[in-house]
VOGU-3710 file (C-alpha; in Angstrom, 3 decimals, decimal comma):
1> mmkdyppydl> -224,635/-20,559/55,418  -225,751/-17,745/57,444  -227,808/-19,112/60,458  -229,994/-16,957/62,705  -227,347/-16,768/65,778  -227,800/-14,559/68,552  -226,057/-11,052/68,058  -222,762/-10,873/70,063  -219,739/-8,118/71,057  -216,338/-9,510/69,902
11> nfiyrsshsv> -213,411/-8,895/72,404  -210,221/-10,112/71,542  -206,462/-9,113/71,515  -204,056/-9,519/68,321  -200,306/-10,068/68,233  -197,980/-8,403/65,723  -199,756/-7,545/62,288  -202,607/-10,204/63,012  -205,496/-7,428/63,077  -205,667/-6,784/59,471
21> vweladkagi> -207,945/-9,817/58,759  -210,615/-8,640/61,313  -210,731/-4,978/60,559  -211,363/-5,787/56,871  -214,231/-7,778/57,927  -215,511/-5,148/60,322  -215,184/-2,721/57,748  -216,514/-4,447/54,816  -219,885/-5,782/56,774  -218,788/-9,088/56,861
31> leelrlnvtr> -218,753/-9,281/61,000  -222,253/-7,548/60,689  -223,743/-9,858/58,715  -222,517/-12,573/60,601  -224,131/-10,708/63,568  -220,778/-10,024/65,289  -219,715/-6,634/66,539  -216,194/-5,386/67,515  -216,093/-3,735/71,250  -212,653/-4,421/71,557
41> mdfgdspkka> -209,717/-5,381/69,564  -206,455/-4,468/71,187  -202,687/-5,183/70,602  -200,942/-7,116/72,729  -197,145/-7,761/72,612  -197,320/-10,250/75,424  -198,815/-13,866/74,701  -198,871/-14,621/78,891  -201,010/-11,300/79,341  -203,156/-12,227/76,434
51> eealfrgeid> -203,829/-15,651/77,554  -204,444/-14,537/81,011  -207,159/-12,304/79,761  -208,694/-15,075/77,570  -208,690/-17,592/80,672  -210,262/-14,791/82,587  -213,092/-14,432/80,176  -212,127/-10,761/79,278  -211,659/-11,627/75,573  -213,286/-14,312/73,292
61> fisgnhvspy> -210,192/-15,111/71,421  -206,509/-13,980/70,558  -205,640/-13,612/67,116  -202,219/-14,940/66,045  -200,712/-16,566/68,844  -198,498/-19,673/67,881  -196,210/-20,900/70,380  -197,167/-20,675/73,963  -200,964/-22,309/73,932  -198,815/-25,509/74,024
71> vwlargepiv> -197,969/-24,797/77,710  -201,563/-24,718/78,510  -202,507/-27,787/76,258  -199,862/-29,751/78,799  -201,588/-28,133/81,962  -204,667/-29,492/80,892  -206,351/-26,265/80,071  -209,300/-26,185/77,495  -207,213/-24,109/75,030  -208,166/-24,359/71,377
81> ciaspnngvr> -206,963/-23,335/67,968  -209,537/-23,384/65,065  -207,830/-21,980/61,983  -204,696/-20,823/60,805  -204,065/-19,472/57,253  -200,374/-19,015/57,350  -198,010/-22,085/57,604  -194,809/-20,973/56,383  -192,338/-18,139/56,553  -189,437/-17,404/54,167
91> nrvvsrepfq> -186,813/-15,565/55,893  -183,956/-13,154/54,531  -180,399/-12,614/55,515  -177,903/-10,193/54,922  -174,100/-10,496/54,377  -171,198/-8,842/53,424  -170,624/-11,143/50,484  -172,935/-12,985/48,409  -173,268/-16,623/49,175  -175,404/-19,749/47,638
101> sladfrstgl> -176,253/-21,485/50,957  -175,711/-21,169/54,814  -174,200/-24,443/54,515  -171,275/-22,527/52,964  -170,207/-21,158/56,450  -170,140/-24,622/57,942  -166,248/-25,102/57,377  -165,377/-21,517/58,696  -168,011/-20,992/61,702  -171,289/-18,651/61,561
111> rvadsnliss> -172,024/-15,358/63,276  -175,425/-14,338/63,227  -176,567/-10,662/64,509  -180,016/-11,146/65,635  -182,784/-10,056/68,060  -182,780/-11,295/71,905  -183,928/-14,801/72,021  -185,747/-14,244/75,477  -188,235/-11,375/75,553  -187,909/-8,660/78,046
121> ddgsvshtrg> -191,631/-8,254/78,111  -192,820/-11,476/79,768  -189,547/-13,999/79,496  -191,017/-16,090/76,542  -188,936/-17,193/73,451  -189,478/-14,667/70,793  -191,182/-16,621/68,175  -189,095/-14,604/65,017  -185,877/-15,580/66,645  -187,136/-18,975/67,192
131> nhlldiafag> -187,890/-19,482/63,428  -184,270/-18,077/62,729  -182,814/-20,818/65,036  -184,522/-23,065/62,899  -183,407/-21,699/59,752  -179,881/-22,351/60,902  -180,228/-25,654/62,429  -182,117/-26,954/59,163  -178,988/-25,787/57,381  -176,948/-28,376/59,077
141> fgdgaaewve> -175,718/-26,220/62,350  -176,092/-28,361/65,619  -176,393/-27,115/68,958  -173,750/-24,481/69,671  -172,302/-24,630/65,918  -173,131/-20,905/65,072  -172,721/-17,830/67,468  -175,520/-15,618/68,154  -174,592/-12,063/68,723  -177,711/-10,642/70,472
151> mgetsdrdfr> -178,533/-7,044/69,556  -181,637/-6,427/71,577  -185,216/-6,512/70,812  -186,756/-5,989/67,122  -188,897/-3,276/68,875  -185,959/-0,969/69,561  -185,380/2,265/67,538  -181,830/1,380/66,881  -182,283/-2,564/66,405  -181,717/-2,386/62,352
161> pnvieavksg> -179,053/0,112/62,209  -177,169/-1,576/64,879  -177,909/-5,244/62,936  -176,798/-3,915/59,839  -173,806/-2,174/61,341  -172,586/-5,396/63,153  -172,561/-7,291/59,645  -170,598/-4,253/57,946  -168,316/-4,210/60,317  -167,215/-7,830/60,513
171> radiaflprr> -169,058/-8,268/64,294  -171,379/-10,963/62,458  -171,427/-12,817/59,099  -174,908/-12,485/58,857  -178,284/-10,828/60,083  -181,747/-11,736/59,851  -183,654/-8,357/58,656  -187,404/-8,071/57,380  -187,946/-7,120/53,930  -188,971/-3,363/55,059
181> adelareagl> -185,434/-3,042/56,146  -183,993/-3,618/52,597  -183,163/0,161/52,068  -181,125/0,557/55,022  -179,361/-2,726/54,170  -178,689/-1,633/50,300  -177,380/1,630/51,417  -174,874/-0,088/53,668  -173,449/-2,279/50,651  -174,896/-5,738/52,042
191> hftdlpllpm> -175,907/-8,525/49,980  -179,477/-10,271/50,435  -180,055/-14,073/50,574  -183,619/-15,538/50,684  -183,620/-18,792/52,837  -185,820/-21,934/51,748  -189,362/-21,922/53,124  -189,625/-22,568/56,861  -192,915/-24,789/57,631  -194,179/-22,842/60,477
201> ingttittty> -197,532/-21,576/61,910  -197,236/-17,938/61,450  -200,329/-16,646/60,586  -203,985/-15,078/61,908  -204,101/-18,155/64,075  -207,437/-18,027/65,967  -206,748/-19,343/69,599  -209,811/-19,414/72,377  -211,095/-21,847/74,880  -213,813/-24,139/74,738
211> eslrqkegla> -215,639/-22,324/77,719  -215,960/-19,071/75,439  -217,251/-21,307/72,703  -220,062/-23,004/75,007  -220,713/-19,513/76,321  -221,453/-17,871/72,958  -223,471/-19,951/70,236  -222,133/-20,246/67,136  -218,825/-18,125/67,908  -216,416/-20,758/66,361
221> erltqamvlt> -218,500/-21,253/63,098  -218,684/-17,644/62,628  -215,079/-16,695/63,507  -214,293/-19,363/60,890  -216,794/-18,414/58,282  -215,556/-14,736/58,913  -212,333/-15,560/58,140  -212,966/-17,466/55,019  -215,408/-14,660/53,858  -212,828/-12,187/54,088
231> vhyarmnlek> -210,161/-13,652/52,205  -212,965/-14,208/49,542  -213,869/-10,466/49,608  -210,057/-9,408/49,479  -209,551/-11,686/46,309  -212,746/-10,301/44,697  -212,326/-6,835/45,620  -208,771/-5,996/46,227  -208,634/-2,263/45,351  -211,982/-1,739/47,657
241> aqqlldtkmg> -210,554/-3,728/50,516  -207,021/-1,570/50,175  -209,313/1,450/50,382  -211,329/0,514/53,325  -208,044/-0,396/55,146  -206,624/2,876/54,438  -209,718/4,797/55,917  -210,436/5,699/59,308  -214,175/4,736/60,074  -214,485/5,855/63,704
251> rpyrerggra> -214,545/1,872/64,708  -213,754/1,458/68,685  -210,288/0,256/68,067  -207,127/1,772/66,753  -207,624/1,168/62,971  -204,351/-0,022/61,731  -205,105/-0,830/58,559  -202,762/-3,490/56,614  -202,259/-4,973/53,083  -205,203/-6,200/51,303
261> tsvahfpika> -202,888/-8,307/49,381  -201,677/-10,180/52,236  -205,140/-11,278/53,077  -206,000/-12,178/49,564  -202,954/-14,640/49,338  -204,313/-16,377/52,788  -205,194/-19,768/51,825  -208,991/-19,814/51,818  -209,229/-23,265/53,673  -207,216/-22,062/56,768
271> yptaegitna> -206,108/-25,709/57,777  -202,612/-25,571/59,687  -199,797/-28,283/58,000  -198,498/-31,009/60,266  -194,728/-29,476/59,468  -196,062/-26,117/60,688  -197,408/-27,228/63,821  -194,148/-29,337/64,620  -192,060/-26,757/64,090  -194,303/-24,433/66,093
281> felccmqhee> -194,160/-27,028/68,935  -190,582/-27,138/68,991  -190,295/-23,886/69,575  -192,363/-23,757/73,062  -190,286/-26,784/73,963  -187,130/-24,745/73,412  -188,133/-22,948/76,912  -190,640/-25,590/78,337  -189,088/-29,031/77,877  -192,145/-30,382/80,054
291> vrgtnpialw> -194,184/-29,911/77,014  -192,327/-32,324/74,998  -194,379/-35,284/75,941  -197,508/-33,682/74,683  -199,368/-34,321/71,256  -199,071/-31,089/69,549  -202,257/-31,892/67,240  -204,272/-32,079/70,476  -204,398/-28,222/70,275  -206,224/-27,990/67,134
301> dmrylkdlel> -209,942/-28,450/66,381  -210,669/-28,170/62,792  -214,250/-29,407/62,903  -215,837/-25,835/62,155  -213,798/-25,270/59,093  -214,421/-29,037/57,685  -218,270/-28,383/58,413  -217,844/-25,300/56,119  -215,766/-27,178/53,582  -218,047/-30,027/53,370
311> sgfidelvqe> -220,926/-28,039/53,056  -219,533/-26,849/49,268  -219,662/-23,097/50,601  -216,170/-22,623/50,484  -215,763/-24,239/46,882  -218,522/-22,164/45,336  -216,950/-18,776/46,496  -213,438/-20,271/45,112  -215,188/-20,892/41,689  -216,039/-17,144/41,679
321> epeafrvsdd> -212,550/-16,072/42,157  -209,844/-15,054/39,579  -208,072/-17,669/38,505  -204,807/-16,745/39,604  -206,207/-16,956/43,140  -207,636/-20,545/42,346  -204,136/-21,825/40,842  -201,954/-20,376/43,513  -203,956/-21,328/46,520  -202,033/-24,354/47,885
331> gigvrmgddd> -203,174/-24,247/51,267  -199,701/-23,337/52,909  -199,590/-19,347/53,016  -196,165/-17,800/53,304  -195,072/-14,752/55,605  -192,279/-13,054/53,695  -189,882/-12,827/56,938  -191,887/-9,949/58,572  -191,171/-9,437/62,167  -193,879/-11,346/64,393
//
Protein backbone atom coordinates (compact mmCIF):
# COMPACT_ATOMS: atom_id res chain seq x y z
CA UNK A 1 0.00 0.00 0.00
CA UNK A 2 3.02 2.32 0.09
CA UNK A 3 2.81 5.11 -2.49
CA UNK A 4 5.41 7.61 -3.61
CA UNK A 5 3.89 10.54 -1.78
CA UNK A 6 5.95 13.70 -1.28
CA UNK A 7 7.64 13.99 2.13
CA UNK A 8 5.98 16.19 4.75
CA UNK A 9 6.71 17.50 8.20
CA UNK A 10 3.88 16.74 10.63
CA UNK A 11 2.70 19.30 13.16
CA UNK A 12 -0.09 18.37 15.55
CA UNK A 13 -1.53 18.79 19.03
CA UNK A 14 -2.69 15.90 21.17
CA UNK A 15 -5.14 15.86 24.06
CA UNK A 16 -4.82 13.80 27.26
CA UNK A 17 -2.65 10.70 26.64
CA UNK A 18 -3.30 10.51 22.89
CA UNK A 19 0.35 10.90 21.90
CA UNK A 20 1.28 7.25 22.42
CA UNK A 21 0.21 6.00 18.96
CA UNK A 22 2.14 8.71 17.17
CA UNK A 23 5.24 8.41 19.35
CA UNK A 24 5.34 4.68 18.68
CA UNK A 25 4.68 5.23 14.97
CA UNK A 26 7.63 7.62 14.90
CA UNK A 27 10.06 5.52 16.93
CA UNK A 28 9.18 2.30 15.10
CA UNK A 29 9.96 3.93 11.75
CA UNK A 30 6.38 3.70 10.47
CA UNK A 31 6.02 7.43 9.82
CA UNK A 32 9.40 7.55 8.08
CA UNK A 33 8.27 4.69 5.83
CA UNK A 34 5.25 6.81 4.90
CA UNK A 35 7.51 9.83 4.27
CA UNK A 36 6.23 11.72 7.29
CA UNK A 37 8.44 13.44 9.87
CA UNK A 38 7.18 14.74 13.22
CA UNK A 39 8.43 18.28 13.86
CA UNK A 40 5.79 19.33 16.39
CA UNK A 41 3.81 17.16 18.78
CA UNK A 42 2.51 19.38 21.58
CA UNK A 43 0.19 18.61 24.46
CA UNK A 44 -2.89 20.84 24.44
CA UNK A 45 -5.21 20.97 27.44
CA UNK A 46 -7.62 23.35 25.70
CA UNK A 47 -9.72 22.04 22.78
CA UNK A 48 -10.52 25.63 21.79
CA UNK A 49 -6.86 26.60 21.45
CA UNK A 50 -6.07 23.40 19.56
CA UNK A 51 -8.91 24.02 17.12
CA UNK A 52 -7.86 27.64 16.62
CA UNK A 53 -4.36 26.42 15.70
CA UNK A 54 -5.91 23.90 13.32
CA UNK A 55 -7.98 26.53 11.52
CA UNK A 56 -5.01 28.92 11.32
CA UNK A 57 -3.09 26.18 9.51
CA UNK A 58 -0.43 25.93 12.23
CA UNK A 59 -1.04 22.22 12.73
CA UNK A 60 -2.16 19.39 10.49
CA UNK A 61 -4.46 17.59 12.92
CA UNK A 62 -5.53 17.14 16.53
CA UNK A 63 -5.21 13.74 18.19
CA UNK A 64 -7.92 12.92 20.71
CA UNK A 65 -10.48 15.72 20.39
CA UNK A 66 -13.96 14.25 20.73
CA UNK A 67 -16.68 16.71 21.73
CA UNK A 68 -16.14 20.29 20.56
CA UNK A 69 -15.67 19.52 16.82
CA UNK A 70 -19.48 19.28 16.53
CA UNK A 71 -19.68 23.02 17.29
CA UNK A 72 -17.54 23.79 14.24
CA UNK A 73 -19.56 21.35 12.16
CA UNK A 74 -22.73 23.24 13.08
CA UNK A 75 -21.06 26.51 12.05
CA UNK A 76 -20.24 25.14 8.61
CA UNK A 77 -16.49 24.89 9.08
CA UNK A 78 -14.67 22.20 7.03
CA UNK A 79 -13.69 20.13 10.08
CA UNK A 80 -13.57 16.35 9.74
CA UNK A 81 -12.69 13.22 11.74
CA UNK A 82 -11.16 10.36 9.75
CA UNK A 83 -10.51 7.62 12.34
CA UNK A 84 -11.11 6.79 16.00
CA UNK A 85 -10.04 3.52 17.62
CA UNK A 86 -11.86 3.78 20.97
CA UNK A 87 -15.63 3.62 21.19
CA UNK A 88 -16.28 3.01 24.85
CA UNK A 89 -15.22 3.75 28.41
CA UNK A 90 -15.75 1.67 31.50
CA UNK A 91 -15.74 3.91 34.56
CA UNK A 92 -15.10 2.92 38.15
CA UNK A 93 -16.63 4.44 41.29
CA UNK A 94 -15.71 4.13 44.95
CA UNK A 95 -18.10 4.02 47.89
CA UNK A 96 -18.12 3.41 51.65
CA UNK A 97 -20.19 0.24 51.31
CA UNK A 98 -20.41 -2.19 48.41
CA UNK A 99 -23.44 -2.01 46.11
CA UNK A 100 -24.70 -3.87 43.04
CA UNK A 101 -25.84 -1.01 40.82
CA UNK A 102 -26.15 2.76 40.86
CA UNK A 103 -29.88 2.14 40.65
CA UNK A 104 -29.64 1.03 44.31
CA UNK A 105 -29.42 4.72 45.23
CA UNK A 106 -32.59 5.80 43.42
CA UNK A 107 -34.75 5.48 46.52
CA UNK A 108 -32.33 7.20 48.91
CA UNK A 109 -30.73 9.83 46.68
CA UNK A 110 -27.22 9.97 45.28
CA UNK A 111 -24.43 12.44 46.02
CA UNK A 112 -21.50 12.23 43.61
CA UNK A 113 -18.04 13.70 44.28
CA UNK A 114 -16.42 14.56 40.96
CA UNK A 115 -14.47 17.11 38.96
CA UNK A 116 -15.94 20.41 37.82
CA UNK A 117 -18.27 20.24 34.84
CA UNK A 118 -16.86 23.37 33.21
CA UNK A 119 -13.13 23.67 32.66
CA UNK A 120 -11.52 26.81 34.09
CA UNK A 121 -9.09 26.82 31.16
CA UNK A 122 -11.49 27.69 28.35
CA UNK A 123 -15.00 27.23 29.70
CA UNK A 124 -15.69 23.97 27.87
CA UNK A 125 -17.50 20.93 29.22
CA UNK A 126 -15.10 18.37 30.68
CA UNK A 127 -15.25 15.18 28.62
CA UNK A 128 -14.50 13.07 31.67
CA UNK A 129 -17.22 14.68 33.79
CA UNK A 130 -19.63 14.49 30.86
CA UNK A 131 -19.03 10.74 30.63
CA UNK A 132 -19.96 10.47 34.29
CA UNK A 133 -23.15 12.48 33.78
CA UNK A 134 -24.22 9.96 31.15
CA UNK A 135 -23.33 7.03 33.42
CA UNK A 136 -25.64 8.47 36.09
CA UNK A 137 -28.40 9.24 33.58
CA UNK A 138 -28.28 5.72 32.10
CA UNK A 139 -28.65 4.34 35.63
CA UNK A 140 -32.10 5.91 35.73
CA UNK A 141 -31.46 9.28 37.36
CA UNK A 142 -33.30 12.14 35.66
CA UNK A 143 -32.19 15.76 35.53
CA UNK A 144 -31.43 16.98 39.04
CA UNK A 145 -32.03 13.58 40.64
CA UNK A 146 -28.37 13.24 41.65
CA UNK A 147 -26.43 15.86 43.61
CA UNK A 148 -22.97 16.66 42.29
CA UNK A 149 -20.30 17.71 44.76
CA UNK A 150 -17.69 19.47 42.62
CA UNK A 151 -14.14 19.08 43.92
CA UNK A 152 -12.08 21.09 41.44
CA UNK A 153 -10.28 19.80 38.37
CA UNK A 154 -8.52 16.48 37.92
CA UNK A 155 -5.21 18.28 37.36
CA UNK A 156 -5.33 19.82 40.85
CA UNK A 157 -2.73 18.30 43.17
CA UNK A 158 -5.23 17.54 45.94
CA UNK A 159 -8.12 16.44 43.73
CA UNK A 160 -7.91 12.68 44.35
CA UNK A 161 -7.33 12.82 48.13
CA UNK A 162 -10.12 15.39 48.49
CA UNK A 163 -12.56 13.26 46.49
CA UNK A 164 -11.69 10.17 48.53
CA UNK A 165 -12.14 12.12 51.77
CA UNK A 166 -15.55 13.37 50.58
CA UNK A 167 -16.75 9.77 50.26
CA UNK A 168 -15.06 8.55 53.43
CA UNK A 169 -16.55 11.39 55.52
CA UNK A 170 -20.07 10.88 54.12
CA UNK A 171 -20.18 14.16 52.23
CA UNK A 172 -20.69 12.08 49.07
CA UNK A 173 -22.01 8.56 48.47
CA UNK A 174 -19.75 7.74 45.54
CA UNK A 175 -16.89 9.23 43.56
CA UNK A 176 -15.56 8.59 40.08
CA UNK A 177 -11.84 7.81 40.14
CA UNK A 178 -9.38 6.48 37.56
CA UNK A 179 -7.82 3.10 38.26
CA UNK A 180 -4.46 4.66 38.97
CA UNK A 181 -6.00 6.04 42.19
CA UNK A 182 -6.96 2.55 43.41
CA UNK A 183 -4.24 2.39 46.06
CA UNK A 184 -5.32 5.67 47.68
CA UNK A 185 -8.95 4.54 47.76
CA UNK A 186 -8.02 1.12 49.12
CA UNK A 187 -5.99 2.69 51.92
CA UNK A 188 -9.09 4.71 52.84
CA UNK A 189 -11.13 1.50 53.15
CA UNK A 190 -13.39 2.28 50.18
CA UNK A 191 -15.05 -0.27 47.89
CA UNK A 192 -14.77 -0.39 44.09
CA UNK A 193 -17.56 -0.89 41.56
CA UNK A 194 -17.05 -1.04 37.78
CA UNK A 195 -19.94 0.48 35.85
CA UNK A 196 -21.41 -0.89 32.61
CA UNK A 197 -19.69 0.00 29.35
CA UNK A 198 -20.54 3.52 28.19
CA UNK A 199 -20.45 3.84 24.38
CA UNK A 200 -18.31 6.91 23.73
CA UNK A 201 -15.81 8.27 21.21
CA UNK A 202 -12.95 8.31 23.64
CA UNK A 203 -9.66 7.56 21.95
CA UNK A 204 -6.99 8.72 19.51
CA UNK A 205 -9.43 10.40 17.14
CA UNK A 206 -7.80 12.06 14.11
CA UNK A 207 -9.45 15.47 13.65
CA UNK A 208 -8.38 17.72 10.80
CA UNK A 209 -9.82 19.99 8.09
CA UNK A 210 -10.48 19.40 4.44
CA UNK A 211 -8.20 22.34 3.70
CA UNK A 212 -5.29 20.58 5.40
CA UNK A 213 -6.04 17.40 3.47
CA UNK A 214 -6.11 19.30 0.16
CA UNK A 215 -2.81 21.01 0.86
CA UNK A 216 -0.88 17.86 1.71
CA UNK A 217 -1.21 15.07 -0.80
CA UNK A 218 -2.10 11.73 0.74
CA UNK A 219 -2.14 13.09 4.31
CA UNK A 220 -5.41 11.38 5.28
CA UNK A 221 -4.38 8.11 3.64
CA UNK A 222 -1.02 8.14 5.38
CA UNK A 223 -2.35 9.06 8.83
CA UNK A 224 -4.93 6.30 8.60
CA UNK A 225 -2.37 3.79 7.40
CA UNK A 226 0.06 4.85 10.14
CA UNK A 227 -2.56 4.16 12.80
CA UNK A 228 -3.32 0.70 11.36
CA UNK A 229 0.37 -0.19 11.05
CA UNK A 230 1.15 1.03 14.57
CA UNK A 231 -1.57 -1.10 16.12
CA UNK A 232 -0.25 -4.05 14.11
CA UNK A 233 3.33 -3.34 15.18
CA UNK A 234 2.35 -3.26 18.86
CA UNK A 235 0.51 -6.57 18.51
CA UNK A 236 3.43 -8.25 16.77
CA UNK A 237 6.26 -6.69 18.81
CA UNK A 238 4.78 -5.85 22.19
CA UNK A 239 8.01 -5.99 24.19
CA UNK A 240 9.98 -4.02 21.59
CA UNK A 241 7.18 -1.47 21.32
CA UNK A 242 7.29 -0.88 25.07
CA UNK A 243 11.06 -0.49 24.95
CA UNK A 244 10.73 2.17 22.26
CA UNK A 245 8.12 4.04 24.28
CA UNK A 246 10.28 3.86 27.42
CA UNK A 247 13.44 5.11 25.68
CA UNK A 248 14.29 8.78 25.20
CA UNK A 249 15.60 8.99 21.65
CA UNK A 250 16.12 12.74 21.25
CA UNK A 251 12.94 13.40 19.30
CA UNK A 252 11.87 17.04 18.72
CA UNK A 253 8.92 16.68 21.09
CA UNK A 254 8.36 15.65 24.68
CA UNK A 255 8.71 11.87 24.72
CA UNK A 256 5.97 10.90 27.14
CA UNK A 257 5.93 7.21 26.30
CA UNK A 258 2.88 5.24 27.35
CA UNK A 259 1.60 1.68 27.39
CA UNK A 260 2.19 -0.44 24.32
CA UNK A 261 -0.55 -2.80 25.51
CA UNK A 262 -3.14 -0.03 25.12
CA UNK A 263 -2.09 0.43 21.48
CA UNK A 264 -2.12 -3.32 20.86
CA UNK A 265 -5.73 -3.49 22.07
CA UNK A 266 -6.98 -0.70 19.81
CA UNK A 267 -9.32 -2.00 17.09
CA UNK A 268 -7.20 -2.20 13.95
CA UNK A 269 -10.16 -0.97 11.90
CA UNK A 270 -10.64 2.37 13.61
CA UNK A 271 -14.28 3.04 12.76
CA UNK A 272 -16.44 4.97 15.24
CA UNK A 273 -19.67 3.34 16.42
CA UNK A 274 -23.05 5.00 16.04
CA UNK A 275 -23.65 4.82 19.80
CA UNK A 276 -20.25 6.35 20.55
CA UNK A 277 -20.91 9.23 18.14
CA UNK A 278 -24.37 9.83 19.60
CA UNK A 279 -23.07 10.09 23.15
CA UNK A 280 -20.12 12.35 22.27
CA UNK A 281 -22.56 14.58 20.36
CA UNK A 282 -24.83 14.67 23.41
CA UNK A 283 -21.95 15.98 25.53
CA UNK A 284 -21.48 18.81 23.06
CA UNK A 285 -25.18 19.63 23.14
CA UNK A 286 -25.05 19.94 26.94
CA UNK A 287 -23.22 23.23 26.49
CA UNK A 288 -24.17 24.18 22.93
CA UNK A 289 -27.89 23.61 22.45
CA UNK A 290 -27.71 25.22 19.01
CA UNK A 291 -25.72 22.19 17.79
CA UNK A 292 -28.60 19.79 18.41
CA UNK A 293 -30.15 20.18 14.95
CA UNK A 294 -26.89 19.09 13.29
CA UNK A 295 -26.40 15.57 11.95
CA UNK A 296 -23.41 14.25 13.97
CA UNK A 297 -22.53 11.68 11.31
CA UNK A 298 -21.55 14.56 9.01
CA UNK A 299 -18.38 15.08 11.05
CA UNK A 300 -17.02 11.69 10.01
CA UNK A 301 -15.37 10.79 6.70
CA UNK A 302 -14.33 7.14 6.74
CA UNK A 303 -13.47 6.74 3.04
CA UNK A 304 -9.72 6.56 3.69
CA UNK A 305 -10.04 3.73 6.18
CA UNK A 306 -12.63 2.01 4.01
CA UNK A 307 -10.36 2.14 0.96
CA UNK A 308 -7.59 0.58 3.02
CA UNK A 309 -9.92 -2.15 4.24
CA UNK A 310 -11.33 -2.92 0.79
CA UNK A 311 -7.82 -3.32 -0.59
CA UNK A 312 -7.37 -6.31 1.73
CA UNK A 313 -4.36 -4.65 3.37
CA UNK A 314 -5.77 -4.69 6.93
CA UNK A 315 -7.05 -8.26 6.76
CA UNK A 316 -3.64 -9.45 5.60
CA UNK A 317 -2.05 -7.80 8.63
CA UNK A 318 -4.60 -9.36 10.97
CA UNK A 319 -3.84 -12.85 9.66
CA UNK A 320 -0.24 -12.43 10.82
CA UNK A 321 -1.24 -11.48 14.36
CA UNK A 322 -1.46 -13.69 17.47
CA UNK A 323 -4.82 -15.42 17.72
CA UNK A 324 -5.66 -13.61 20.97
CA UNK A 325 -5.85 -10.31 19.11
CA UNK A 326 -7.80 -11.74 16.19
CA UNK A 327 -10.41 -13.09 18.59
CA UNK A 328 -10.64 -10.05 20.86
CA UNK A 329 -10.73 -7.34 18.18
CA UNK A 330 -14.43 -6.49 18.29
CA UNK A 331 -14.03 -3.06 16.71
CA UNK A 332 -15.03 -1.22 19.90
CA UNK A 333 -11.97 -0.55 22.00
CA UNK A 334 -12.46 0.46 25.63
CA UNK A 335 -10.62 2.90 27.85
CA UNK A 336 -10.66 1.85 31.45
CA UNK A 337 -11.84 4.99 33.16
CA UNK A 338 -8.63 7.02 32.93
CA UNK A 339 -8.82 10.79 32.90
CA UNK A 340 -9.23 12.40 29.48
